[in-house]
N, C-alpha and C positions, 0 to 999 in steps of 0.2 A: 271390328277392332282387331289389331294384330296382337300376337302373343307378346307379352312384355310391356305393352303400352299401359299407362295408368288409366284407370277407369274412375268415374265419379263415384262417391259413396252411395249405397242404396238409400232410397228416400225414407224420411221420417215424416210423421204427421205434420201438416202445415209447412213442410219444407220442400224445396226442389219442385215447386208447382208453378211454373211460369204462366200457366193458363188457369190457375185456380184449383180449389180442392177437388179431389177425386174420391171414388168409392173406397171404403175400408175393406180390408181382407175379411174382417169378421162377418160381414154381410153375406159372404160366399162360403164361409167355413162350414165344412160338413154338409154341403149341399147334396141332397139325395138325387139319384139319377131317375127322376120321375118328372113327367111333364106337369102333372097336377101340383106337386110339391114345389117345383120350380116357379110356377105362377104364384103360389102362396108366398114363397120367400121374396119374390120380386116386390110384392106389395106390403111385406113386413118391413122393408127397408125405409128408413126415414127419408122424407122428401128433400131434405137439405143435408149437406155435408156436416159431419160432427166436428165439434171443436176438438182440440187436442185432449182436453180433460175428458170429454165424452168418449173419445176413441179409446182412451186408456181404461176407463171404467166400462167394461163390456156389459151389455145387457144379459141378465141371467136367462131370460126366455125370449130370444130374438124373434121367434115366429109369432108371438102373441099379438103383435101389432096388426097382423093381417086379419085378425078377427074383430077389429073395431068395425062397427056397422057399415060405415061408408067404404072402408077398404075391403071388407068381406064381399060386399056386392060387386066392387070393381074387379077383384081378382077372379071371382067365380064367373062373372059375365064375360070377362076377357078370355078366360080359359075356354069356355064353350064357343066363343066367337072365333078364336084362332084354331081350336082343335077339331071342331066339327066341320066336315066338308072335305072336299077332295084336296089331296096334296097338289102342290105345284107340278105341272107336267115335267117329266124328266127330259131335260134338254140333251140333244145329240149334235153331231157334226154332219148330219145328213142335209147337205145343201150343195149348190153348184158354184159357190164363191171361192173354192180352193182351200178353205180352212178345214183340215181334217184332224186337228188336235195334236199333230206331231210337229215339233218346232226344233230348229237347230239351236244348240247352245252357243252363245257368244260370250266373249270376255275381252281381256286386254292383257298385254305383257305375258302371253302364254298361259294364263290361268283364268278360270271361271269361278267366281265366288257365289255361293248360294247360302242364304240364311233361312233356317227352318225353326218354327216354333209351333207348339200345339197348345190348345186351350188358353190362348193368349187374350182373347177379346173380352176382358172383364171390366175395363175402365178403372182399374186400381192404379195406385202410385207405382206398384211393382211392374205392372204391364207397361206403363209409360216409360219406366226406366229400362226395361228390356228393349223397348222400341228404340230408345236412344243408343243402346249398345249395338243394335242391328245397324242403325244408320252409320255408326262409327266404323263398322266393318266394311262399309261401302260395297254392298253385295250387287252383283249383276242381276241376280234373281232373288226374290223373297217368296217364301211359300208358307202359308198358314195351314196347319193340319186339322183345322176345324174346331168348332164350338164358339158361339157368340152367346154371352150370358146376359140375362137369365134364359130367355126363350127365343132369341134370334128373330124377334119381330122387327119390322122396318125401323122403328124408333131406336131400338137397341143396336141394330146393325149400324145406324148412323152414328150414334154416340160412342160405341165401343169398338168400332172397326174403321169407319170412314172419317171420323173426326168431326162430325156434325153435332152441334148442340141439340139436346133433347129439350123442347120447350116446356115439358112437364116436369123436368128434373133439374135441380140446380147443381149438377156435377159437371166438371170440365170434361169435354170429350177427349177421346184417345184415338189416334190415327195409326193404322198399320203402315209401316214404312215400305215404300216401293223400291224395287231394284232398278238399276239404271237400264237394264234390258227387258225387264218384265216382272210381273208379280202374279201369283196364283193362290187360290184358296180352295181347300177341300171342304166337303160337306160333313157336318157332324150331327149328332143326335139333337143337340140343343137348337140348331137351325131348324130341324124338322119338328120341334115342339110348336112352331108356328106354321107348320105345313110347308116350310121351305120358301115362302114368298119373299122374306127379307133377304135370303141368300141368293136365290136365282134372279130376282128382279132388281136388287140394289147392290149387292157385292159384285157379282160376276161382270156386269157392264163396266165397272171401274177398274178391272184388272186385265190380265192377258199380256201379250207381247207389246212392248213399248211402241207407240206410234200406230197401232192397229185400232181403229175406231170400233171394231166389232167387239172388243173386250174379250173376256174369257167366255167362250161360247158354251161350255158344258162343265160339269163337275168332275171331269177326268181329263187327263192330258198326258203327253209324253214329251220330255225334253231330252235331246240326244246329241251326241257327237260321235266321232269314230271309235271311241273307247267305252262310252258309258251311255246307258239309257235310264232316265229317271221317270218312272211311270206313276202318276197320281191316280188313285182309285176312289170311287165314291162308295164307302161303306155306310154312309149316314142315311141315304134315302130309304133303305129298308131296316133302319134301326128303331123305328117306332111302329106300334101297331094301333089297334083300335083303342080309343080313349077308355080308361079304367082297366080294360082287359090287359093292356100292355104291362100292368104291374104284376100280373100273374103268369103271362106267357112271354118268355124272353125272345124277342126277335133275333134272327140269326145274321143280320147284316149282309145278306147275300148280294152279290153284284148283279145289277140289272142285266137282262138279256141283251139290251142295246150296247152295253159296255163290253160284254163278252164278244159280241159280233165285231165291235171296233178292234178289240185285241186280235181277233182271228183274221180279220180282213184288211185292217189298216196298219196296225203295229206289226203284225205277222212275225212274232218271235220264231226263230229257227234254232234247232239244236246245234247247228254249226256256226251260229252267230258268235263272233269272238268278243263281243262287248259284255261288260259287267252290268248286271241288273240291280237297280235300286227301286224298291217299291215304297210308295208313300200312301198312307191311309190315316183315317181318324181312329178307327177301332183297332185294338190289339189282336194279333194272331194268337199269341200265347202270353201267359202271365203267371208269375209266382204268387201274386197277391190278390188277383181279381178274376173276374169271369173271362173265359177264353172264347174267341170267335173264329172257329176253324173253317167255317163255310167258305169265305172268300179264298183262303189258301187252298182248299180242295178244288175250287173252280180254276185256280191258277195252275194247278198241277198239269193241266192239258198243255200249257205253254212253256213251262220252265222245268227242265230236268236236273239242273244244277242248283245248288243253294243260292239264294238271293240275300241281299242286304235290305232289311225292311225297317223303316222308321214309322212310328205311329204316336198318337196322343191318347186321349180319353182318360187314361189313368194320370193323376196329377202328381207325377214323380219323374225322376231321371233314373233309368235302369238299363244296363247293358247285359244282354242275354248271350249265353253260349248258343251254338248251333242247336236248333230244335225243330221238331216236326210233329204234327198230330197225324194219325193214320189217314192216308189219302190226300194229305196236304203237301205242298211244296216245302222243302227244307229252307230255313231262314235263320239269319243272324239278326235277331230282333233288338231294336233300340226304342225304348219308350222315352219320348221327350214331351210329355204332356204337362210340363211344369212352367209354361210360358207366363201365365197370369193368375191362375187360381191358387188358393192356399195349398201348398204342397204337402202331400200325405207322407208321413214317415212310415218306414216298413213296420208291419205288425210283428208281434213276437212269434206268432205261429203262421207260417206261410200256408196259403190255400192250396198250392200245387207245388210239385217238386222240380219244375224247370230250373235249370242252373243259371244263376246270375254271376257275371264276372265283376260287376260293379253296381252298387246302388248308393246314391248320394243320401246319406242318413244324418247329415248335419242339421242342427236346429238353427233356424234363421232368427237372429235377434230382431225383435220388432217391438214397437211401442203400443201394441194392442193386447199384449199378454197372451198371445197365441202360441201354441206349440206346433210349429209348422216347419217345413224345410225351405230350401232356397229355390227361388225361381231362376229361370235361365233359358237358353236356347242353344241351337247347334250351328256351328259355322262349317260349311262344307266347301272345300277347295279342290278343284279339278285341274290337274296339270298332266297333260298327255294321258298315260295309262295309270296314273296314280290319283287316288281319291283320299283326301285327308278330312277327318271329322274331328273338330274341337268342340267339346261340350263346355259351355261357358256359363258361369253363375251370375247372379245379380250384381256382384261386385266387379264383374269383368274378369274374374279369375278362371282360368282353364282348369277344370277338375278332372277331365279324362280326355285322352286324345288317342286316335288310331289312324293308321295309314294303310290303305289297301291298294293292290294292283290286280290286274286281270290277265290271265293267259288262256286264250281260246275259250272264253266264256267262264272260266273257273276263277272264283274270287280267292285271292291269297292275301292274308294280312301280313304286312311287312313289320309293323310295330304297333305297340299299344302300351300306354302308361298312364298312371294316375298323376294328376297335377300337370 
């Protein structure tokens, strides 16, 4: 959607649902970052959509339903079935078919449009509305920054990302909008709660460059032109540990050796490369409000000596960070856009870290579920020669923050930035 165009109003319960009722935000509200508790919340959800009256009258104890005898057995057995065993093999571009994961950016009329959203695949009315706004933008490329809820198993991937009905649930499915030139998806921790099989075997084959039957071959990629390189990384594969123990030992989300080798031998960043670098990942490098994951940035310091623009999800909010770096890590202008479909977290009164933020969307989203949450939304990226513009758009189609960058001999220079 272009700036200034009218957008449809955000959805209300039982309204704006051409395909039937969808999941309520309340079922995902305050969802813990835990595989075990995500399985529990999945089975606490009612099997059918709530009526409007039921949605307004929120359950006081939304997780108790998971402990009904039949549901308790189902979610505990499903947890062990999906969590015990080897993760899906990590896919790479090591083949002789010519696909090395580096693709030329295409567009029309002298511009390339890229839609980006994180933590979108929830199946809520809000997610469906964000999808409609992405479609109105008419992107050449769409990129999901990861997380399919609750646990990214094949059935949830189908219903909440691919638009396929789940035969065991009476909720309308939700489909990720594809760009006219291609679509890509990054790996998140929720995909790995089911050991990655839904993501690698069901999502990736449906994405990639338009017209290429091979799909998206791996969980990392590079889109480039003569001025810019957009590099998508997999921080999700190493974001989960051993069952139960992962609750006490925080994984570092390190990039896999195969991905590092690909950067070193295929992407081959050079200090004299005049292009601007945009990094995409699921997990945040720095945060004022949550846990930091510096390991991937420390691994990237081998390749990038100048600051990069870095967009991530994982945290369910919109936040624009000033330039920051953790010891040993690449310097980055961080942008958190994990507000695609989950209930959006409002800033806490006491920040966890002192990283400077230039903008945080702290508005309360009016909703008919009596939830105190923020606005969902996504980012519109437009590339025109050596200029890159990012418009951060909310659920109403309103641009809440905008910035334009250019690049000179690999150095990022911001030409403008404004709220609204």
